[in-house]
C-alpha positions as a Markdown table, in Angstrom:
| # | Residue | x | y | z |
|---|---|---|---|---|
| 1 | Unk | 130.9 | 281.3 | -122.7 |
| 2 | Unk | 133.8 | 279.2 | -123.9 |
| 3 | Unk | 133.2 | 276.7 | -126.6 |
| 4 | Unk | 134.8 | 273.5 | -125.4 |
| 5 | Unk | 133.5 | 271.2 | -128.1 |
| 6 | Unk | 136.1 | 272.4 | -130.6 |
| 7 | Unk | 139.1 | 272.4 | -128.2 |
| 8 | Unk | 141.9 | 270.1 | -129.0 |
| 9 | Unk | 142.4 | 267.2 | -126.6 |
| 10 | Unk | 145.3 | 267.6 | -124.2 |
| 11 | Unk | 148.5 | 265.7 | -125.0 |
| 12 | Unk | 151.6 | 265.7 | -122.9 |
| 13 | Unk | 154.7 | 267.1 | -124.4 |
| 14 | Unk | 156.8 | 264.6 | -126.3 |
| 15 | Unk | 160.1 | 263.5 | -124.7 |
| 16 | Unk | 163.2 | 264.4 | -126.6 |
| 17 | Unk | 164.5 | 261.3 | -128.5 |
| 18 | Unk | 167.6 | 259.9 | -127.0 |
| 19 | Unk | 170.7 | 259.8 | -129.1 |
| 20 | Unk | 171.7 | 256.5 | -127.6 |
| 21 | Unk | 171.1 | 253.3 | -129.6 |
| 22 | Unk | 168.2 | 251.1 | -128.5 |
| 23 | Unk | 168.9 | 248.5 | -125.8 |
| 24 | Unk | 169.7 | 245.2 | -127.3 |
| 25 | Unk | 169.2 | 241.7 | -125.6 |
| 26 | Unk | 172.5 | 239.9 | -125.5 |
| 27 | Unk | 172.7 | 237.0 | -127.9 |
| 28 | Unk | 171.8 | 233.6 | -126.4 |
| 29 | Unk | 175.0 | 231.5 | -126.3 |
| 30 | Unk | 172.8 | 228.3 | -125.8 |
| 31 | Unk | 169.9 | 228.2 | -128.2 |
| 32 | Unk | 168.2 | 225.5 | -126.1 |
| 33 | Unk | 168.1 | 227.8 | -123.0 |
| 34 | Unk | 164.9 | 229.7 | -122.8 |
| 35 | Unk | 165.5 | 233.3 | -121.8 |
| 36 | Unk | 161.8 | 234.3 | -122.1 |
| 37 | Unk | 161.0 | 236.1 | -118.8 |
| 38 | Unk | 157.4 | 234.9 | -118.9 |
| 39 | Unk | 157.2 | 232.3 | -116.1 |
| 40 | Unk | 154.4 | 230.5 | -117.8 |
| 41 | Unk | 156.7 | 229.7 | -120.7 |
| 42 | Unk | 158.6 | 227.1 | -118.6 |
| 43 | Unk | 156.9 | 225.0 | -116.0 |
| 44 | Unk | 160.3 | 224.4 | -114.2 |
| 45 | Unk | 160.9 | 228.0 | -113.3 |
| 46 | Unk | 161.2 | 228.9 | -109.6 |
| 47 | Unk | 157.4 | 229.7 | -109.7 |
| 48 | Unk | 156.8 | 226.1 | -111.0 |
| 49 | Unk | 159.7 | 224.0 | -109.6 |
| 50 | Unk | 160.2 | 220.4 | -110.8 |
| 51 | Unk | 158.5 | 218.0 | -108.4 |
| 52 | Unk | 161.9 | 216.4 | -107.5 |
| 53 | Unk | 163.1 | 219.8 | -106.3 |
| 54 | Unk | 160.7 | 219.8 | -103.4 |
| 55 | Unk | 161.8 | 216.4 | -102.0 |
| 56 | Unk | 164.1 | 216.3 | -99.0 |
| 57 | Unk | 167.1 | 214.2 | -99.8 |
| 58 | Unk | 168.1 | 213.4 | -96.2 |
| 59 | Unk | 164.6 | 211.9 | -95.6 |
| 60 | Unk | 164.9 | 209.8 | -98.8 |
| 61 | Unk | 168.3 | 208.5 | -97.7 |
| 62 | Unk | 167.0 | 207.7 | -94.2 |
| 63 | Unk | 164.1 | 205.7 | -95.7 |
| 64 | Unk | 166.5 | 203.7 | -97.9 |
| 65 | Unk | 168.5 | 202.8 | -94.8 |
| 66 | Unk | 165.4 | 201.7 | -93.0 |
| 67 | Unk | 164.4 | 199.5 | -95.9 |
| 68 | Unk | 167.9 | 198.1 | -96.1 |
| 69 | Unk | 167.9 | 197.3 | -92.4 |
| 70 | Unk | 164.5 | 195.7 | -92.6 |
| 71 | Unk | 165.8 | 193.3 | -95.3 |
| 72 | Unk | 168.3 | 191.8 | -92.8 |
| 73 | Unk | 166.6 | 189.7 | -90.2 |
| 74 | Unk | 169.9 | 189.2 | -88.3 |
| 75 | Unk | 171.0 | 192.8 | -88.6 |
| 76 | Unk | 173.7 | 194.4 | -90.7 |
| 77 | Unk | 176.7 | 196.6 | -90.1 |
| 78 | Unk | 177.0 | 200.2 | -91.2 |
| 79 | Unk | 179.4 | 199.5 | -94.1 |
| 80 | Unk | 177.1 | 197.0 | -95.6 |
| 81 | Unk | 174.1 | 199.3 | -95.3 |
| 82 | Unk | 176.1 | 202.2 | -96.8 |
| 83 | Unk | 177.1 | 200.0 | -99.8 |
| 84 | Unk | 173.6 | 198.7 | -100.3 |
| 85 | Unk | 172.1 | 202.2 | -100.3 |
| 86 | Unk | 174.9 | 203.8 | -102.3 |
| 87 | Unk | 175.6 | 206.3 | -99.5 |
| 88 | Unk | 178.9 | 207.7 | -98.4 |
| 89 | Unk | 180.0 | 206.0 | -95.2 |
| 90 | Unk | 180.1 | 209.2 | -93.1 |
| 91 | Unk | 176.6 | 210.1 | -94.4 |
| 92 | Unk | 175.3 | 206.6 | -93.5 |
| 93 | Unk | 176.8 | 206.8 | -90.0 |
| 94 | Unk | 175.2 | 210.1 | -89.4 |
| 95 | Unk | 171.8 | 209.0 | -90.5 |
| 96 | Unk | 172.1 | 205.6 | -88.6 |
| 97 | Unk | 172.9 | 207.4 | -85.4 |
| 98 | Unk | 169.9 | 209.7 | -85.8 |
| 99 | Unk | 167.6 | 206.8 | -86.5 |
| 100 | Unk | 168.9 | 205.0 | -83.4 |
| 101 | Unk | 168.4 | 208.1 | -81.3 |
| 102 | Unk | 164.7 | 208.4 | -82.5 |
| 103 | Unk | 164.0 | 204.7 | -81.8 |
| 104 | Unk | 163.6 | 203.6 | -85.4 |
| 105 | Unk | 166.7 | 201.5 | -85.3 |
| 106 | Unk | 168.7 | 199.8 | -82.5 |
| 107 | Unk | 172.3 | 198.9 | -82.5 |
| 108 | Unk | 173.7 | 195.7 | -81.0 |
| 109 | Unk | 177.3 | 194.6 | -81.3 |
| 110 | Unk | 177.9 | 196.8 | -84.3 |
| 111 | Unk | 174.8 | 195.5 | -86.1 |
| 112 | Unk | 171.7 | 197.6 | -86.8 |
| 113 | Unk | 168.1 | 196.2 | -86.3 |
| 114 | Unk | 164.7 | 197.8 | -86.6 |
| 115 | Unk | 163.8 | 199.6 | -83.4 |
| 116 | Unk | 160.6 | 199.8 | -81.5 |
| 117 | Unk | 159.3 | 202.9 | -83.3 |
| 118 | Unk | 159.7 | 201.2 | -86.7 |
| 119 | Unk | 157.9 | 198.1 | -85.3 |
| 120 | Unk | 155.0 | 200.3 | -84.1 |
| 121 | Unk | 154.7 | 201.7 | -87.6 |
| 122 | Unk | 154.7 | 198.2 | -89.0 |
| 123 | Unk | 151.9 | 197.1 | -86.6 |
| 124 | Unk | 149.9 | 200.2 | -87.4 |
| 125 | Unk | 150.3 | 199.6 | -91.1 |
| 126 | Unk | 149.1 | 196.0 | -90.8 |
| 127 | Unk | 146.1 | 197.1 | -88.7 |
| 128 | Unk | 145.2 | 199.7 | -91.3 |
| 129 | Unk | 145.4 | 197.1 | -94.0 |
| 130 | Unk | 143.1 | 194.8 | -92.0 |
| 131 | Unk | 140.6 | 197.6 | -91.4 |
| 132 | Unk | 140.6 | 198.3 | -95.1 |
| 133 | Unk | 139.9 | 194.7 | -95.9 |
| 134 | Unk | 136.9 | 194.7 | -93.5 |
| 135 | Unk | 135.6 | 198.0 | -94.9 |
| 136 | Unk | 135.9 | 196.8 | -98.5 |
| 137 | Unk | 134.1 | 193.5 | -97.6 |
| 138 | Unk | 131.3 | 195.4 | -95.8 |
| 139 | Unk | 130.8 | 197.6 | -98.8 |
| 140 | Unk | 130.4 | 194.6 | -101.1 |
| 141 | Unk | 127.8 | 193.1 | -98.8 |
| 142 | Unk | 126.0 | 196.4 | -98.4 |
| 143 | Unk | 125.7 | 196.7 | -102.2 |
| 144 | Unk | 124.8 | 193.0 | -102.8 |
| 145 | Unk | 122.2 | 192.8 | -100.0 |
| 146 | Unk | 121.0 | 196.4 | -100.2 |
| 147 | Unk | 121.2 | 197.2 | -96.5 |
| 148 | Unk | 123.6 | 199.0 | -94.2 |
| 149 | Unk | 126.2 | 196.6 | -92.7 |
| 150 | Unk | 128.0 | 197.0 | -89.4 |
| 151 | Unk | 131.0 | 195.3 | -87.8 |
| 152 | Unk | 131.4 | 195.3 | -84.0 |
| 153 | Unk | 133.3 | 193.5 | -81.4 |
| 154 | Unk | 133.6 | 193.1 | -77.6 |
| 155 | Unk | 137.0 | 194.1 | -76.2 |
| 156 | Unk | 138.2 | 194.9 | -72.7 |
| 157 | Unk | 134.7 | 194.9 | -71.4 |
| 158 | Unk | 133.3 | 197.3 | -74.0 |
| 159 | Unk | 131.2 | 197.1 | -77.1 |
| 160 | Unk | 133.0 | 198.7 | -80.0 |
| 161 | Unk | 131.5 | 199.6 | -83.4 |
| 162 | Unk | 134.5 | 199.1 | -85.6 |
| 163 | Unk | 133.1 | 199.8 | -89.1 |
| 164 | Unk | 129.8 | 200.9 | -90.7 |
| 165 | Unk | 129.0 | 200.8 | -94.4 |
| 166 | Unk | 125.9 | 202.5 | -95.6 |
| 167 | Unk | 124.6 | 204.7 | -98.5 |
| 168 | Unk | 122.4 | 207.8 | -98.7 |
| 169 | Unk | 119.6 | 205.6 | -99.9 |
| 170 | Unk | 120.2 | 203.0 | -97.1 |
| 171 | Unk | 121.5 | 205.0 | -94.2 |
| 172 | Unk | 122.8 | 203.5 | -91.0 |
| 173 | Unk | 120.9 | 203.8 | -87.7 |
| 174 | Unk | 121.6 | 207.2 | -86.1 |
| 175 | Unk | 123.5 | 206.8 | -82.8 |
| 176 | Unk | 121.1 | 208.9 | -80.7 |
| 177 | Unk | 122.1 | 207.0 | -77.5 |
| 178 | Unk | 125.6 | 205.7 | -76.9 |
| 179 | Unk | 125.9 | 202.2 | -78.6 |
| 180 | Unk | 128.4 | 201.1 | -76.0 |
| 181 | Unk | 126.2 | 201.9 | -73.0 |
| 182 | Unk | 123.0 | 200.6 | -74.6 |
| 183 | Unk | 124.1 | 197.1 | -75.6 |
| 184 | Unk | 121.0 | 195.6 | -74.0 |
| 185 | Unk | 118.8 | 197.5 | -76.5 |
| 186 | Unk | 120.2 | 196.7 | -79.9 |
| 187 | Unk | 120.9 | 193.5 | -81.8 |
| 188 | Unk | 124.7 | 194.2 | -82.0 |
| 189 | Unk | 125.0 | 194.4 | -78.2 |
| 190 | Unk | 122.7 | 191.5 | -77.5 |
| 191 | Unk | 124.6 | 189.4 | -80.0 |
| 192 | Unk | 128.0 | 190.2 | -78.4 |
| 193 | Unk | 126.7 | 189.7 | -74.9 |
| 194 | Unk | 125.3 | 186.3 | -75.9 |
| 195 | Unk | 128.8 | 185.1 | -76.7 |
| 196 | Unk | 130.2 | 186.0 | -73.3 |
| 197 | Unk | 130.2 | 183.7 | -70.3 |
| 198 | Unk | 127.7 | 184.4 | -67.4 |
| 199 | Unk | 130.3 | 186.3 | -65.3 |
| 200 | Unk | 131.3 | 188.6 | -68.1 |
| 201 | Unk | 127.6 | 189.3 | -69.0 |
| 202 | Unk | 126.8 | 190.2 | -65.4 |
| 203 | Unk | 129.9 | 192.4 | -65.1 |
| 204 | Unk | 128.8 | 194.3 | -68.2 |
| 205 | Unk | 125.3 | 194.8 | -67.0 |
| 206 | Unk | 126.5 | 195.9 | -63.6 |
| 207 | Unk | 128.3 | 198.7 | -65.4 |
| 208 | Unk | 125.6 | 199.3 | -68.0 |
| 209 | Unk | 122.3 | 198.1 | -66.6 |
| 210 | Unk | 119.3 | 197.5 | -68.8 |
| 211 | Unk | 116.8 | 200.3 | -69.0 |
| 212 | Unk | 113.9 | 201.2 | -71.2 |
| 213 | Unk | 114.8 | 203.6 | -74.0 |
| 214 | Unk | 111.8 | 202.8 | -76.2 |
| 215 | Unk | 108.5 | 201.2 | -75.4 |
| 216 | Unk | 109.9 | 197.9 | -76.8 |
| 217 | Unk | 113.2 | 197.8 | -74.9 |
| 218 | Unk | 113.9 | 195.0 | -72.4 |
| 219 | Unk | 113.4 | 196.7 | -69.0 |
| 220 | Unk | 115.8 | 194.9 | -66.6 |
| 221 | Unk | 118.9 | 192.8 | -66.3 |
| 222 | Unk | 117.1 | 189.6 | -65.2 |
| 223 | Unk | 114.8 | 189.6 | -68.3 |
| 224 | Unk | 117.7 | 190.3 | -70.6 |
| 225 | Unk | 119.9 | 187.5 | -69.0 |
| 226 | Unk | 117.0 | 185.0 | -69.5 |
| 227 | Unk | 116.7 | 186.1 | -73.2 |
| 228 | Unk | 120.5 | 185.7 | -73.7 |
| 229 | Unk | 120.5 | 182.2 | -72.2 |
| 230 | Unk | 117.8 | 181.2 | -74.7 |
| 231 | Unk | 119.7 | 182.4 | -77.8 |
| 232 | Unk | 120.9 | 179.6 | -80.0 |
| 233 | Unk | 124.6 | 179.6 | -81.0 |
| 234 | Unk | 125.3 | 181.0 | -84.4 |
| 235 | Unk | 121.6 | 182.0 | -84.9 |
| 236 | Unk | 120.9 | 185.6 | -86.0 |
| 237 | Unk | 119.9 | 187.9 | -83.1 |
| 238 | Unk | 116.9 | 190.0 | -84.1 |
| 239 | Unk | 115.7 | 193.3 | -82.4 |
| 240 | Unk | 112.7 | 195.3 | -83.4 |
| 241 | Unk | 112.5 | 198.9 | -82.4 |
| 242 | Unk | 114.2 | 198.3 | -79.1 |
| 243 | Unk | 117.0 | 200.8 | -79.7 |
| 244 | Unk | 115.3 | 203.2 | -82.3 |
| 245 | Unk | 111.7 | 203.5 | -83.1 |
| 246 | Unk | 111.0 | 202.7 | -86.8 |
| 247 | Unk | 114.1 | 200.5 | -87.1 |
| 248 | Unk | 114.7 | 196.7 | -87.0 |
| 249 | Unk | 118.1 | 195.1 | -86.8 |
| 250 | Unk | 119.7 | 191.6 | -87.0 |
| 251 | Unk | 123.2 | 190.5 | -85.9 |
| 252 | Unk | 125.2 | 187.5 | -86.9 |
| 253 | Unk | 127.6 | 186.1 | -84.1 |
| 254 | Unk | 131.2 | 185.6 | -85.1 |
| 255 | Unk | 133.8 | 184.1 | -82.8 |
| 256 | Unk | 137.4 | 183.9 | -83.8 |
| 257 | Unk | 139.6 | 182.5 | -81.0 |
| 258 | Unk | 138.7 | 184.5 | -77.9 |
| 259 | Unk | 137.3 | 187.5 | -79.9 |
| 260 | Unk | 133.5 | 188.0 | -79.7 |
| 261 | Unk | 132.4 | 189.9 | -82.8 |
| 262 | Unk | 129.4 | 190.4 | -85.0 |
| 263 | Unk | 128.2 | 191.6 | -88.4 |
| 264 | Unk | 124.8 | 193.2 | -88.4 |
| 265 | Unk | 122.3 | 194.9 | -90.6 |
| 266 | Unk | 119.4 | 197.3 | -90.1 |
| 267 | Unk | 116.2 | 198.2 | -92.0 |
| 268 | Unk | 113.3 | 200.5 | -91.6 |
| 269 | Unk | 110.4 | 198.9 | -89.7 |
| 270 | Unk | 108.1 | 199.0 | -92.7 |
| 271 | Unk | 110.6 | 196.7 | -94.4 |
| 272 | Unk | 110.7 | 194.2 | -91.5 |
| 273 | Unk | 109.7 | 191.4 | -93.8 |
| 274 | Unk | 113.1 | 191.7 | -95.5 |
| 275 | Unk | 115.1 | 191.4 | -92.2 |
| 276 | Unk | 115.5 | 187.7 | -91.8 |
| 277 | Unk | 116.1 | 186.9 | -95.5 |
| 278 | Unk | 118.7 | 189.6 | -95.6 |
| 279 | Unk | 120.3 | 188.3 | -92.3 |
| 280 | Unk | 120.4 | 184.8 | -93.8 |
| 281 | Unk | 122.1 | 186.1 | -96.9 |
| 282 | Unk | 124.7 | 188.0 | -94.8 |
| 283 | Unk | 125.3 | 184.8 | -92.8 |
| 284 | Unk | 125.9 | 182.9 | -96.0 |
| 285 | Unk | 128.4 | 185.6 | -97.2 |
| 286 | Unk | 130.2 | 185.5 | -93.9 |
| 287 | Unk | 130.5 | 181.7 | -94.0 |
| 288 | Unk | 131.9 | 181.9 | -97.5 |
| 289 | Unk | 134.6 | 184.5 | -96.6 |
| 290 | Unk | 135.2 | 183.9 | -92.9 |
| 291 | Unk | 138.4 | 182.0 | -93.5 |
| 292 | Unk | 140.0 | 184.9 | -95.3 |
| 293 | Unk | 138.5 | 187.4 | -92.8 |
| 294 | Unk | 139.5 | 185.5 | -89.7 |
| 295 | Unk | 142.6 | 187.6 | -89.1 |
| 296 | Unk | 141.1 | 190.8 | -90.4 |
| 297 | Unk | 138.1 | 190.9 | -88.0 |
| 298 | Unk | 140.3 | 190.8 | -85.0 |
| 299 | Unk | 141.5 | 194.4 | -85.8 |
């Protein structure tokens, strides 16, 4: 039996020492230049490029040209645009031709104007800003009244829910049946239909006839039309469990020009006593801000 406890641990043979002098790092001719190979020592190494290094210069120059063209209602020639954007004339010509080809600019008699593509962007941006205005306003009303708030409108023969603002504590009504097809059953739809003329109402109901979806829903077109005729202008439209059991709703009519629109609220049925006071509060808020919202609500 071999006694291994007293054996010396194995060690690899030592390498012969080189006669050459140790390798020296060359002196740094610039003491401000960091030669540390650790990439974490300098955030602007290739692993961490400076933010400006990731930008595309040609896109930046094209954007400056677009901004410059937009500042000239009567158009501007290439030389003037190159001077204003501090671009070399050949570079400006190349970018201008590209922007014309893509529809962002158009050229007439040597002058450059915004093209159809740029105008579409402008319209989309304005619409987004109006939507943001409406969304912010609904959120304010949601918090001050303590109920979910809805904005809807009637456009091209259809009911459109444009914006809903709710919270986990005050959730919106779940769309278990298509809102657009069940306008007869909820306050939003009834409010919008009440703002239409008789022909438009009948046209809508021919496409989306009234039918019972809860025990409380109006059951036929004739009954609904009579109800719509009795509704007073600018009065809240109230609906109790006609669309969703356990939920009551109220909608405030809003008419701006030819746009039929509404702001609405909903509450659980066991809080039905709060519905009309909350609707009146919403109507007061709408009246106070309608002037500033007149353009925004026609998104």
